C-alpha positions, -999 to 999 in steps of 0.1 A, spaced: -196 -661 -621 -203 -624 -626 -182 -616 -596 -152 -633 -611 -156 -612 -643 -159 -581 -622 -128 -589 -602 -108 -597 -634 -119 -564 -649 -108 -545 -618 -74 -563 -618 -68 -555 -654 -78 -519 -650 -55 -515 -620 -26 -528 -642 -34 -508 -673 -37 -475 -655 -1 -477 -641 12 -489 -675 -4 -458 -692 11 -436 -665 45 -454 -670 45 -446 -707 40 -409 -699 68 -409 -673 92 -427 -697 91 -396 -719 108 -377 -691 128 -405 -674 136 -432 -700 154 -454 -674 124 -456 -651 116 -493 -645 79 -504 -647 81 -520 -612 89 -486 -597 61 -469 -617 37 -496 -605 46 -491 -569 43 -453 -571 10 -456 -590 -5 -480 -564 6 -457 -536 -11 -428 -555 -43 -448 -561 -45 -459 -524 -56 -425 -510 -82 -422 -537 -97 -455 -528 -95 -452 -490 -103 -415 -485 -120 -407 -518 -98 -376 -523 -75 -367 -550 -45 -368 -527 -30 -395 -549 -27 -371 -577 -1 -352 -556 15 -382 -541 26 -398 -574 47 -368 -586 62 -363 -552 73 -400 -550 86 -399 -585 108 -369 -577 123 -387 -548 130 -419 -568 
């Protein structure tokens, strides 16, 4: 049972983090859909999880500028 609570928390955190980032992006790009912000955020989070570097912090703005 504790593992299910842990997995639910991780899932919720990984949805709330992109939503918070989406709210900040909407100040600059009001027509930015949440789905696109979610994809960009997940791509930015992936290097942090896999490589443990902050490369994702640079990947998100680069992908957003190309969108």
